PDB file of N, CA, C and O in Angstrom:
ATOM      1  N   MET A   1       0.885  -1.048  -0.084  1.00  0.00           N
ATOM      2  CA  MET A   1       0.075  -0.048  -0.111  1.00  0.00           C
ATOM      3  C   MET A   1       0.876   1.286  -0.004  1.00  0.00           C
ATOM      4  O   MET A   1       1.665   1.560   0.900  1.00  0.00           O
ATOM      5  N   SER A   2       0.583   1.992  -0.961  1.00  0.00           N
ATOM      6  CA  SER A   2       1.204   3.305  -0.865  1.00  0.00           C
ATOM      7  C   SER A   2       0.591   4.838  -0.223  1.00  0.00           C
ATOM      8  O   SER A   2      -0.613   4.804  -0.476  1.00  0.00           O
ATOM      9  N   TYR A   3       0.809   5.735   0.266  1.00  0.00           N
ATOM     10  CA  TYR A   3       0.274   6.696   1.044  1.00  0.00           C
ATOM     11  C   TYR A   3       0.579   8.038   0.475  1.00  0.00           C
ATOM     12  O   TYR A   3       1.747   8.336   0.231  1.00  0.00           O
ATOM     13  N   THR A   4      -0.380   8.848   0.255  1.00  0.00           N
ATOM     14  CA  THR A   4      -0.008  10.339  -0.373  1.00  0.00           C
ATOM     15  C   THR A   4       0.632  10.781   1.135  1.00  0.00           C
ATOM     16  O   THR A   4       0.617  10.226   2.233  1.00  0.00           O
ATOM     17  N   GLU A   5       1.258  12.182   0.591  1.00  0.00           N
ATOM     18  CA  GLU A   5       2.192  13.047   1.665  1.00  0.00           C
ATOM     19  C   GLU A   5       1.060  13.574   2.759  1.00  0.00           C
ATOM     20  O   GLU A   5       1.309  13.580   3.965  1.00  0.00           O
ATOM     21  N   ALA A   6      -0.264  14.035   2.191  1.00  0.00           N
ATOM     22  CA  ALA A   6      -1.166  14.513   2.898  1.00  0.00           C
ATOM     23  C   ALA A   6      -1.926  13.448   4.102  1.00  0.00           C
ATOM     24  O   ALA A   6      -2.301  13.644   5.257  1.00  0.00           O
ATOM     25  N   GLU A   7      -1.935  12.283   3.224  1.00  0.00           N
ATOM     26  CA  GLU A   7      -2.538  11.250   4.172  1.00  0.00           C
ATOM     27  C   GLU A   7      -1.638  11.013   5.457  1.00  0.00           C
ATOM     28  O   GLU A   7      -2.022  11.217   6.609  1.00  0.00           O
ATOM     29  N   VAL A   8      -0.341  10.537   5.077  1.00  0.00           N
ATOM     30  CA  VAL A   8       0.593  10.604   6.116  1.00  0.00           C
ATOM     31  C   VAL A   8       0.753  11.966   7.167  1.00  0.00           C
ATOM     32  O   VAL A   8       1.061  11.738   8.337  1.00  0.00           O
ATOM     33  N   SER A   9       0.553  13.262   6.754  1.00  0.00           N
ATOM     34  CA  SER A   9       0.531  14.280   7.555  1.00  0.00           C
ATOM     35  C   SER A   9      -0.975  14.211   8.214  1.00  0.00           C
ATOM     36  O   SER A   9      -0.862  14.615   9.371  1.00  0.00           O
ATOM     37  N   ALA A  10      -1.875  13.980   8.029  1.00  0.00           N
ATOM     38  CA  ALA A  10      -3.272  13.764   8.400  1.00  0.00           C
ATOM     39  C   ALA A  10      -3.271  12.667   9.557  1.00  0.00           C
ATOM     40  O   ALA A  10      -4.005  12.870  10.525  1.00  0.00           O
ATOM     41  N   ALA A  11      -2.340  11.300   9.500  1.00  0.00           N
ATOM     42  CA  ALA A  11      -2.204  10.444  10.353  1.00  0.00           C
ATOM     43  C   ALA A  11      -1.637  10.919  11.327  1.00  0.00           C
ATOM     44  O   ALA A  11      -2.157  10.781  12.434  1.00  0.00           O
ATOM     45  N   VAL A  12      -0.466  11.581  11.183  1.00  0.00           N
ATOM     46  CA  VAL A  12       0.559  12.116  12.072  1.00  0.00           C
ATOM     47  C   VAL A  12      -0.216  13.188  13.080  1.00  0.00           C
ATOM     48  O   VAL A  12       0.028  13.178  14.286  1.00  0.00           O
ATOM     49  N   ALA A  13      -1.056  14.005  12.560  1.00  0.00           N
ATOM     50  CA  ALA A  13      -1.443  15.145  13.102  1.00  0.00           C
ATOM     51  C   ALA A  13      -2.636  14.166  14.423  1.00  0.00           C
ATOM     52  O   ALA A  13      -2.849  14.189  15.635  1.00  0.00           O
ATOM     53  N   ALA A  14      -3.085  13.471  13.294  1.00  0.00           N
ATOM     54  CA  ALA A  14      -4.359  12.806  14.212  1.00  0.00           C
ATOM     55  C   ALA A  14      -3.781  12.195  15.694  1.00  0.00           C
ATOM     56  O   ALA A  14      -4.188  12.459  16.825  1.00  0.00           O
ATOM     57  N   MET A  15      -2.312  10.974  15.131  1.00  0.00           N
ATOM     58  CA  MET A  15      -1.609  10.326  16.388  1.00  0.00           C
ATOM     59  C   MET A  15      -1.399  11.719  17.312  1.00  0.00           C
ATOM     60  O   MET A  15      -1.966  11.568  18.394  1.00  0.00           O
ATOM     61  N   HIS A  16      -0.887  12.746  17.217  1.00  0.00           N
ATOM     62  CA  HIS A  16      -0.804  14.083  18.269  1.00  0.00           C
ATOM     63  C   HIS A  16      -1.932  14.382  19.052  1.00  0.00           C
ATOM     64  O   HIS A  16      -1.870  14.560  20.269  1.00  0.00           O
ATOM     65  N   LYS A  17      -3.027  14.445  18.343  1.00  0.00           N
ATOM     66  CA  LYS A  17      -4.173  14.716  18.635  1.00  0.00           C
ATOM     67  C   LYS A  17      -4.690  13.833  19.899  1.00  0.00           C
ATOM     68  O   LYS A  17      -4.960  14.326  20.994  1.00  0.00           O
ATOM     69  N   TYR A  18      -4.799  12.273  19.538  1.00  0.00           N
ATOM     70  CA  TYR A  18      -5.136  11.487  20.518  1.00  0.00           C
ATOM     71  C   TYR A  18      -4.255  10.930  21.505  1.00  0.00           C
ATOM     72  O   TYR A  18      -4.630  10.211  22.431  1.00  0.00           O
ATOM     73  N   ARG A  19      -2.718  11.387  21.213  1.00  0.00           N
ATOM     74  CA  ARG A  19      -1.778  10.988  22.484  1.00  0.00           C
ATOM     75  C   ARG A  19      -1.645  11.786  23.323  1.00  0.00           C
ATOM     76  O   ARG A  19      -1.449  11.431  24.485  1.00  0.00           O
ATOM     77  N   SER A  20      -1.707  12.959  23.001  1.00  0.00           N
ATOM     78  CA  SER A  20      -1.686  14.248  23.984  1.00  0.00           C
ATOM     79  C   SER A  20      -0.873  14.282  25.398  1.00  0.00           C
ATOM     80  O   SER A  20      -1.194  14.905  26.410  1.00  0.00           O
ATOM     81  N   GLY A  21       0.512  13.266  25.158  1.00  0.00           N
ATOM     82  CA  GLY A  21       1.556  13.411  26.166  1.00  0.00           C
ATOM     83  C   GLY A  21       1.239  12.093  27.281  1.00  0.00           C
ATOM     84  O   GLY A  21       1.704  12.059  28.420  1.00  0.00           O
ATOM     85  N   LEU A  22       0.369  11.061  26.695  1.00  0.00           N
ATOM     86  CA  LEU A  22       0.204   9.989  27.683  1.00  0.00           C
ATOM     87  C   LEU A  22       1.028   8.970  28.019  1.00  0.00           C
ATOM     88  O   LEU A  22       1.795   9.080  27.063  1.00  0.00           O
ATOM     89  N   ASP A  23       1.434   8.116  28.605  1.00  0.00           N
ATOM     90  CA  ASP A  23       2.376   7.154  28.505  1.00  0.00           C
ATOM     91  C   ASP A  23       2.212   6.517  27.206  1.00  0.00           C
ATOM     92  O   ASP A  23       1.145   6.258  26.649  1.00  0.00           O
ATOM     93  N   TYR A  24       3.867   6.205  26.622  1.00  0.00           N
ATOM     94  CA  TYR A  24       3.696   5.870  25.298  1.00  0.00           C
ATOM     95  C   TYR A  24       2.723   4.823  24.759  1.00  0.00           C
ATOM     96  O   TYR A  24       2.243   4.936  23.631  1.00  0.00           O
ATOM     97  N   GLU A  25       2.370   3.578  25.750  1.00  0.00           N
ATOM     98  CA  GLU A  25       1.394   2.388  24.843  1.00  0.00           C
ATOM     99  C   GLU A  25       0.201   2.886  25.249  1.00  0.00           C
ATOM    100  O   GLU A  25      -0.743   2.379  24.643  1.00  0.00           O
ATOM    101  N   ILE A  26      -0.164   3.895  26.252  1.00  0.00           N
ATOM    102  CA  ILE A  26      -1.523   4.346  26.277  1.00  0.00           C
ATOM    103  C   ILE A  26      -1.797   5.087  24.769  1.00  0.00           C
ATOM    104  O   ILE A  26      -2.462   4.746  23.791  1.00  0.00           O
ATOM    105  N   GLY A  27      -1.025   6.167  25.046  1.00  0.00           N
ATOM    106  CA  GLY A  27      -1.144   6.987  23.572  1.00  0.00           C
ATOM    107  C   GLY A  27      -1.071   6.542  22.602  1.00  0.00           C
ATOM    108  O   GLY A  27      -1.673   7.123  21.699  1.00  0.00           O
ATOM    109  N   ALA A  28      -0.275   5.238  22.257  1.00  0.00           N
ATOM    110  CA  ALA A  28      -0.506   4.671  21.038  1.00  0.00           C
ATOM    111  C   ALA A  28      -1.414   4.007  20.866  1.00  0.00           C
ATOM    112  O   ALA A  28      -1.603   3.668  19.698  1.00  0.00           O
ATOM    113  N   ALA A  29      -2.359   3.530  21.888  1.00  0.00           N
ATOM    114  CA  ALA A  29      -3.359   2.632  21.625  1.00  0.00           C
ATOM    115  C   ALA A  29      -4.645   3.715  21.533  1.00  0.00           C
ATOM    116  O   ALA A  29      -5.649   3.505  20.853  1.00  0.00           O
ATOM    117  N   LEU A  30      -4.421   4.875  22.327  1.00  0.00           N
ATOM    118  CA  LEU A  30      -5.665   5.923  22.113  1.00  0.00           C
ATOM    119  C   LEU A  30      -5.487   6.455  20.358  1.00  0.00           C
ATOM    120  O   LEU A  30      -6.411   6.547  19.549  1.00  0.00           O
ATOM    121  N   ALA A  31      -4.498   6.655  20.189  1.00  0.00           N
ATOM    122  CA  ALA A  31      -4.255   6.796  18.628  1.00  0.00           C
ATOM    123  C   ALA A  31      -4.754   6.085  17.661  1.00  0.00           C
ATOM    124  O   ALA A  31      -5.375   6.529  16.695  1.00  0.00           O
ATOM    125  N   VAL A  32      -4.454   4.771  17.931  1.00  0.00           N
ATOM    126  CA  VAL A  32      -5.405   3.937  17.049  1.00  0.00           C
ATOM    127  C   VAL A  32      -6.847   3.845  17.252  1.00  0.00           C
ATOM    128  O   VAL A  32      -7.596   3.775  16.279  1.00  0.00           O
ATOM    129  N   VAL A  33      -7.304   3.840  18.492  1.00  0.00           N
ATOM    130  CA  VAL A  33      -8.870   4.005  18.684  1.00  0.00           C
ATOM    131  C   VAL A  33      -9.156   5.422  17.960  1.00  0.00           C
ATOM    132  O   VAL A  33      -9.862   5.534  16.958  1.00  0.00           O
ATOM    133  N   GLY A  34      -8.670   6.211  18.450  1.00  0.00           N
ATOM    134  CA  GLY A  34      -9.263   7.496  17.696  1.00  0.00           C
ATOM    135  C   GLY A  34      -9.136   7.650  16.197  1.00  0.00           C
ATOM    136  O   GLY A  34      -9.906   8.453  15.670  1.00  0.00           O
ATOM    137  N   LEU A  35      -8.319   7.031  15.473  1.00  0.00           N
ATOM    138  CA  LEU A  35      -8.245   6.980  13.988  1.00  0.00           C
ATOM    139  C   LEU A  35      -9.098   5.906  13.364  1.00  0.00           C
ATOM    140  O   LEU A  35      -9.630   5.877  12.254  1.00  0.00           O
ATOM    141  N   SER A  36      -9.097   5.058  14.320  1.00  0.00           N
ATOM    142  CA  SER A  36     -10.439   3.853  13.766  1.00  0.00           C
ATOM    143  C   SER A  36     -11.789   4.141  14.010  1.00  0.00           C
ATOM    144  O   SER A  36     -12.647   3.462  13.446  1.00  0.00           O
ATOM    145  N   ALA A  37     -12.140   5.160  14.862  1.00  0.00           N
ATOM    146  CA  ALA A  37     -13.531   5.829  15.099  1.00  0.00           C
ATOM    147  C   ALA A  37     -13.574   6.729  14.144  1.00  0.00           C
ATOM    148  O   ALA A  37     -14.697   6.887  13.666  1.00  0.00           O
ATOM    149  N   GLU A  38     -12.417   7.614  13.539  1.00  0.00           N
ATOM    150  CA  GLU A  38     -12.921   8.357  12.452  1.00  0.00           C
ATOM    151  C   GLU A  38     -13.056   7.771  11.464  1.00  0.00           C
ATOM    152  O   GLU A  38     -14.084   8.092  10.867  1.00  0.00           O
ATOM    153  N   ARG A  39     -12.155   6.631  10.741  1.00  0.00           N
ATOM    154  CA  ARG A  39     -12.645   5.602   9.674  1.00  0.00           C
ATOM    155  C   ARG A  39     -14.034   5.282   9.845  1.00  0.00           C
ATOM    156  O   ARG A  39     -14.854   5.846   9.122  1.00  0.00           O
ATOM    157  N   ALA A  40     -14.418   4.417  10.742  1.00  0.00           N
ATOM    158  CA  ALA A  40     -15.444   3.739  10.726  1.00  0.00           C
ATOM    159  C   ALA A  40     -16.803   4.890  10.856  1.00  0.00           C
ATOM    160  O   ALA A  40     -17.934   4.542  10.517  1.00  0.00           O
ATOM    161  N   GLY A  41     -16.506   6.304  11.398  1.00  0.00           N
ATOM    162  CA  GLY A  41     -17.793   7.067  11.404  1.00  0.00           C
ATOM    163  C   GLY A  41     -18.051   7.503   9.643  1.00  0.00           C
ATOM    164  O   GLY A  41     -19.165   7.776   9.196  1.00  0.00           O
ATOM    165  N   LYS A  42     -16.918   7.493   8.905  1.00  0.00           N
ATOM    166  CA  LYS A  42     -17.179   7.554   7.178  1.00  0.00           C
ATOM    167  C   LYS A  42     -17.404   6.587   6.755  1.00  0.00           C
ATOM    168  O   LYS A  42     -17.915   6.572   5.635  1.00  0.00           O
ATOM    169  N   GLU A  43     -17.151   5.420   7.394  1.00  0.00           N
ATOM    170  CA  GLU A  43     -17.641   4.283   6.921  1.00  0.00           C
ATOM    171  C   GLU A  43     -19.430   4.116   7.120  1.00  0.00           C
ATOM    172  O   GLU A  43     -20.223   3.683   6.285  1.00  0.00           O
ATOM    173  N   ILE A  44     -19.590   4.397   7.902  1.00  0.00           N
ATOM    174  CA  ILE A  44     -21.016   4.296   8.348  1.00  0.00           C
ATOM    175  C   ILE A  44     -22.011   5.518   7.575  1.00  0.00           C
ATOM    176  O   ILE A  44     -23.220   5.422   7.367  1.00  0.00           O
ATOM    177  N   ALA A  45     -21.059   6.750   7.204  1.00  0.00           N
ATOM    178  CA  ALA A  45     -22.122   7.376   6.495  1.00  0.00           C
ATOM    179  C   ALA A  45     -22.011   7.045   5.014  1.00  0.00           C
ATOM    180  O   ALA A  45     -22.948   7.399   4.298  1.00  0.00           O
ATOM    181  N   VAL A  46     -21.069   6.464   4.518  1.00  0.00           N
ATOM    182  CA  VAL A  46     -21.077   5.887   3.304  1.00  0.00           C
ATOM    183  C   VAL A  46     -22.234   4.919   3.259  1.00  0.00           C
ATOM    184  O   VAL A  46     -23.083   5.027   2.374  1.00  0.00           O
ATOM    185  N   ARG A  47     -22.300   3.971   4.186  1.00  0.00           N
ATOM    186  CA  ARG A  47     -23.288   2.937   4.463  1.00  0.00           C
ATOM    187  C   ARG A  47     -24.585   3.259   4.342  1.00  0.00           C
ATOM    188  O   ARG A  47     -25.364   2.597   3.656  1.00  0.00           O
ATOM    189  N   ASP A  48     -25.027   4.662   5.227  1.00  0.00           N
ATOM    190  CA  ASP A  48     -26.096   5.037   5.335  1.00  0.00           C
ATOM    191  C   ASP A  48     -26.746   5.729   4.058  1.00  0.00           C
ATOM    192  O   ASP A  48     -27.945   5.708   3.781  1.00  0.00           O
ATOM    193  N   ASP A  49     -25.713   6.359   3.316  1.00  0.00           N
ATOM    194  CA  ASP A  49     -26.099   7.240   1.982  1.00  0.00           C
ATOM    195  C   ASP A  49     -26.335   5.920   0.865  1.00  0.00           C
ATOM    196  O   ASP A  49     -27.139   6.102  -0.049  1.00  0.00           O
ATOM    197  N   MET A  50     -25.703   4.759   0.958  1.00  0.00           N
ATOM    198  CA  MET A  50     -26.062   3.701   0.186  1.00  0.00           C
ATOM    199  C   MET A  50     -27.222   2.984   0.621  1.00  0.00           C
ATOM    200  O   MET A  50     -27.866   2.457  -0.286  1.00  0.00           O
ATOM    201  N   ILE A  51     -27.703   2.815   1.955  1.00  0.00           N
ATOM    202  CA  ILE A  51     -28.685   2.324   2.216  1.00  0.00           C
ATOM    203  C   ILE A  51     -30.166   3.301   1.766  1.00  0.00           C
ATOM    204  O   ILE A  51     -31.205   2.710   1.470  1.00  0.00           O
ATOM    205  N   ARG A  52     -30.102   4.504   1.765  1.00  0.00           N
ATOM    206  CA  ARG A  52     -30.922   5.643   1.365  1.00  0.00           C
ATOM    207  C   ARG A  52     -31.293   5.277   0.046  1.00  0.00           C
ATOM    208  O   ARG A  52     -32.423   5.059  -0.391  1.00  0.00           O
ATOM    209  N   ALA A  53     -29.903   5.229  -0.686  1.00  0.00           N
ATOM    210  CA  ALA A  53     -30.095   5.280  -2.426  1.00  0.00           C
ATOM    211  C   ALA A  53     -30.726   3.926  -2.576  1.00  0.00           C
ATOM    212  O   ALA A  53     -31.793   4.063  -3.173  1.00  0.00           O
ATOM    213  N   ALA A  54     -30.485   2.658  -2.268  1.00  0.00           N
ATOM    214  CA  ALA A  54     -31.158   1.661  -2.494  1.00  0.00           C
ATOM    215  C   ALA A  54     -32.507   1.602  -2.164  1.00  0.00           C
ATOM    216  O   ALA A  54     -33.300   0.968  -2.860  1.00  0.00           O
ATOM    217  N   HIS A  55     -32.896   2.316  -0.981  1.00  0.00           N
ATOM    218  CA  HIS A  55     -34.550   2.424  -0.887  1.00  0.00           C
ATOM    219  C   HIS A  55     -34.845   3.574  -1.801  1.00  0.00           C
ATOM    220  O   HIS A  55     -36.049   3.738  -1.996  1.00  0.00           O
ATOM    221  N   ARG A  56     -34.293   4.149  -2.218  1.00  0.00           N
ATOM    222  CA  ARG A  56     -34.642   5.711  -3.457  1.00  0.00           C
ATOM    223  C   ARG A  56     -35.483   4.769  -4.472  1.00  0.00           C
ATOM    224  O   ARG A  56     -36.698   4.823  -4.661  1.00  0.00           O
ATOM    225  N   VAL A  57     -34.361   3.714  -5.203  1.00  0.00           N
ATOM    226  CA  VAL A  57     -34.694   2.737  -6.325  1.00  0.00           C
ATOM    227  C   VAL A  57     -35.256   1.758  -6.239  1.00  0.00           C
ATOM    228  O   VAL A  57     -35.186   0.932  -7.148  1.00  0.00           O
ATOM    229  N   GLY A  58     -36.084   1.511  -4.981  1.00  0.00           N
ATOM    230  CA  GLY A  58     -37.202   0.410  -4.883  1.00  0.00           C
ATOM    231  C   GLY A  58     -36.564  -0.721  -3.961  1.00  0.00           C
ATOM    232  O   GLY A  58     -37.170  -1.792  -3.992  1.00  0.00           O
ATOM    233  N   ALA A  59     -35.506  -0.659  -3.195  1.00  0.00           N
ATOM    234  CA  ALA A  59     -35.454  -1.941  -2.387  1.00  0.00           C
ATOM    235  C   ALA A  59     -36.253  -1.664  -1.100  1.00  0.00           C
ATOM    236  O   ALA A  59     -36.394  -0.559  -0.576  1.00  0.00           O
ATOM    237  N   SER A  60     -36.749  -2.831  -0.674  1.00  0.00           N
ATOM    238  CA  SER A  60     -37.700  -2.941   0.736  1.00  0.00           C
ATOM    239  C   SER A  60     -36.441  -2.854   1.664  1.00  0.00           C
ATOM    240  O   SER A  60     -35.234  -3.036   1.506  1.00  0.00           O
ATOM    241  N   LEU A  61     -37.407  -2.431   2.888  1.00  0.00           N
ATOM    242  CA  LEU A  61     -36.752  -2.528   4.101  1.00  0.00           C
ATOM    243  C   LEU A  61     -35.807  -3.978   4.559  1.00  0.00           C
ATOM    244  O   LEU A  61     -34.739  -4.297   5.081  1.00  0.00           O
ATOM    245  N   ARG A  62     -36.708  -4.400   4.118  1.00  0.00           N
ATOM    246  CA  ARG A  62     -36.307  -6.053   4.814  1.00  0.00           C
ATOM    247  C   ARG A  62     -35.365  -6.189   4.219  1.00  0.00           C
ATOM    248  O   ARG A  62     -34.320  -6.383   4.841  1.00  0.00           O
ATOM    249  N   GLN A  63     -35.353  -6.134   2.546  1.00  0.00           N
ATOM    250  CA  GLN A  63     -33.964  -6.744   1.586  1.00  0.00           C
ATOM    251  C   GLN A  63     -32.770  -5.894   2.476  1.00  0.00           C
ATOM    252  O   GLN A  63     -31.833  -6.541   2.946  1.00  0.00           O
ATOM    253  N   ILE A  64     -32.845  -4.508   2.671  1.00  0.00           N
ATOM    254  CA  ILE A  64     -31.906  -3.829   2.828  1.00  0.00           C
ATOM    255  C   ILE A  64     -31.262  -4.073   4.552  1.00  0.00           C
ATOM    256  O   ILE A  64     -30.094  -4.038   4.939  1.00  0.00           O
ATOM    257  N   ALA A  65     -32.407  -4.295   5.250  1.00  0.00           N
ATOM    258  CA  ALA A  65     -31.753  -4.920   6.860  1.00  0.00           C
ATOM    259  C   ALA A  65     -31.100  -6.433   6.348  1.00  0.00           C
ATOM    260  O   ALA A  65     -30.126  -6.744   7.033  1.00  0.00           O
ATOM    261  N   GLU A  66     -31.400  -7.290   5.429  1.00  0.00           N
ATOM    262  CA  GLU A  66     -30.777  -8.380   5.208  1.00  0.00           C
ATOM    263  C   GLU A  66     -29.436  -8.454   4.654  1.00  0.00           C
ATOM    264  O   GLU A  66     -28.612  -9.297   5.010  1.00  0.00           O
ATOM    265  N   ALA A  67     -29.199  -7.430   3.652  1.00  0.00           N
ATOM    266  CA  ALA A  67     -27.627  -6.856   3.186  1.00  0.00           C
ATOM    267  C   ALA A  67     -27.019  -6.574   4.096  1.00  0.00           C
ATOM    268  O   ALA A  67     -25.849  -6.950   4.178  1.00  0.00           O
ATOM    269  N   SER A  68     -27.706  -5.689   5.252  1.00  0.00           N
ATOM    270  CA  SER A  68     -26.701  -4.698   5.621  1.00  0.00           C
ATOM    271  C   SER A  68     -26.038  -5.746   7.239  1.00  0.00           C
ATOM    272  O   SER A  68     -24.937  -5.792   7.788  1.00  0.00           O
ATOM    273  N   GLY A  69     -27.332  -6.417   7.507  1.00  0.00           N
ATOM    274  CA  GLY A  69     -26.880  -7.226   8.939  1.00  0.00           C
ATOM    275  C   GLY A  69     -27.632  -6.567   9.717  1.00  0.00           C
ATOM    276  O   GLY A  69     -27.896  -7.207  10.735  1.00  0.00           O
ATOM    277  N   LEU A  70     -28.372  -4.932   9.642  1.00  0.00           N
ATOM    278  CA  LEU A  70     -28.865  -4.244  10.541  1.00  0.00           C
ATOM    279  C   LEU A  70     -30.685  -4.609  10.632  1.00  0.00           C
ATOM    280  O   LEU A  70     -31.408  -5.307   9.922  1.00  0.00           O
ATOM    281  N   GLY A  71     -30.885  -3.979  11.544  1.00  0.00           N
ATOM    282  CA  GLY A  71     -32.475  -4.496  12.164  1.00  0.00           C
ATOM    283  C   GLY A  71     -33.175  -3.398  10.944  1.00  0.00           C
ATOM    284  O   GLY A  71     -32.708  -2.409  10.378  1.00  0.00           O
ATOM    285  N   ARG A  72     -34.354  -4.016  10.868  1.00  0.00           N
ATOM    286  CA  ARG A  72     -35.365  -3.189  10.004  1.00  0.00           C
ATOM    287  C   ARG A  72     -35.938  -1.947  10.591  1.00  0.00           C
ATOM    288  O   ARG A  72     -36.537  -1.188   9.829  1.00  0.00           O
ATOM    289  N   LYS A  73     -35.801  -1.572  12.165  1.00  0.00           N
ATOM    290  CA  LYS A  73     -35.993  -0.543  12.855  1.00  0.00           C
ATOM    291  C   LYS A  73     -35.111   0.497  12.709  1.00  0.00           C
ATOM    292  O   LYS A  73     -35.441   1.683  12.669  1.00  0.00           O
ATOM    293  N   THR A  74     -33.516  -0.112  12.596  1.00  0.00           N
ATOM    294  CA  THR A  74     -32.342   0.757  12.344  1.00  0.00           C
ATOM    295  C   THR A  74     -32.481   1.088  10.588  1.00  0.00           C
ATOM    296  O   THR A  74     -32.287   2.226  10.160  1.00  0.00           O
ATOM    297  N   VAL A  75     -32.727   0.290   9.961  1.00  0.00           N
ATOM    298  CA  VAL A  75     -32.603   0.621   8.606  1.00  0.00           C
ATOM    299  C   VAL A  75     -34.035   2.069   8.123  1.00  0.00           C
ATOM    300  O   VAL A  75     -33.986   2.997   7.316  1.00  0.00           O
ATOM    301  N   THR A  76     -35.116   1.612   9.067  1.00  0.00           N
ATOM    302  CA  THR A  76     -36.099   2.776   8.612  1.00  0.00           C
ATOM    303  C   THR A  76     -35.770   4.074   9.203  1.00  0.00           C
ATOM    304  O   THR A  76     -36.126   5.121   8.663  1.00  0.00           O
ATOM    305  N   ALA A  77     -34.921   4.029  10.590  1.00  0.00           N
ATOM    306  CA  ALA A  77     -34.626   5.538  10.842  1.00  0.00           C
ATOM    307  C   ALA A  77     -33.470   6.047  10.149  1.00  0.00           C
ATOM    308  O   ALA A  77     -33.250   7.258  10.181  1.00  0.00           O
ATOM    309  N   ILE A  78     -32.581   5.134   9.425  1.00  0.00           N
ATOM    310  CA  ILE A  78     -31.789   5.952   8.344  1.00  0.00           C
ATOM    311  C   ILE A  78     -32.362   6.437   7.071  1.00  0.00           C
ATOM    312  O   ILE A  78     -31.953   7.456   6.515  1.00  0.00           O
ATOM    313  N   VAL A  79     -33.530   5.524   6.516  1.00  0.00           N
ATOM    314  CA  VAL A  79     -34.097   5.986   5.566  1.00  0.00           C
ATOM    315  C   VAL A  79     -34.540   7.145   5.404  1.00  0.00           C
ATOM    316  O   VAL A  79     -34.612   7.853   4.400  1.00  0.00           O
ATOM    317  N   GLU A  80     -34.999   7.390   7.034  1.00  0.00           N
ATOM    318  CA  GLU A  80     -36.378   8.564   7.317  1.00  0.00           C
ATOM    319  C   GLU A  80     -35.710   9.521   7.728  1.00  0.00           C
ATOM    320  O   GLU A  80     -36.302  10.514   8.150  1.00  0.00           O
ATOM    321  N   ALA A  81     -33.927   9.453   7.706  1.00  0.00           N
ATOM    322  CA  ALA A  81     -33.060  10.660   8.188  1.00  0.00           C
ATOM    323  C   ALA A  81     -32.596  11.260   6.640  1.00  0.00           C
ATOM    324  O   ALA A  81     -31.620  12.000   6.512  1.00  0.00           O
ATOM    325  N   ASP A  82     -33.447  10.823   5.501  1.00  0.00           N
ATOM    326  CA  ASP A  82     -32.574  10.967   4.317  1.00  0.00           C
ATOM    327  C   ASP A  82     -33.276  12.298   4.165  1.00  0.00           C
ATOM    328  O   ASP A  82     -34.481  12.536   4.076  1.00  0.00           O
ATOM    329  N   PRO A  83     -31.944  13.329   4.154  1.00  0.00           N
ATOM    330  CA  PRO A  83     -31.825  14.779   3.927  1.00  0.00           C
ATOM    331  C   PRO A  83     -32.264  15.151   2.517  1.00  0.00           C
ATOM    332  O   PRO A  83     -32.629  16.318   2.376  1.00  0.00           O
ATOM    333  N   LEU A  84     -32.291  14.319   1.404  1.00  0.00           N
ATOM    334  CA  LEU A  84     -32.706  14.733   0.093  1.00  0.00           C
ATOM    335  C   LEU A  84     -34.678  14.505   0.183  1.00  0.00           C
ATOM    336  O   LEU A  84     -35.543  14.930  -0.583  1.00  0.00           O
ATOM    337  N   ARG A  85     -34.772  13.858   1.166  1.00  0.00           N
ATOM    338  CA  ARG A  85     -36.326  13.885   1.179  1.00  0.00           C
ATOM    339  C   ARG A  85     -37.175  15.265   1.815  1.00  0.00           C
ATOM    340  O   ARG A  85     -38.369  15.473   2.029  1.00  0.00           O
ATOM    341  N   ALA A  86     -36.105  15.968   1.973  1.00  0.00           N
ATOM    342  CA  ALA A  86     -36.931  17.194   2.944  1.00  0.00           C
ATOM    343  C   ALA A  86     -37.588  17.979   2.037  1.00  0.00           C
ATOM    344  O   ALA A  86     -38.263  18.935   2.422  1.00  0.00           O
TER     345      ALA A  86
END
């Protein structure tokens, strides 16, 4: 895998943000947790956008729930939060 200079700089900045002078092992672990949380947040946003797109083009809530591994209530909440429906 290769990374751009911007990606490396962003990772270094995030590590400094999460480590904040703590013991080396704790700081390193918190840096990984923080970076993982940021990445997970981005992935969830993409997933939610795709759930709404699938629903807009005709997929049922049941189909989306099965494909995503989420419950129908969760899928319904995501679909109802569609900013494009406003």
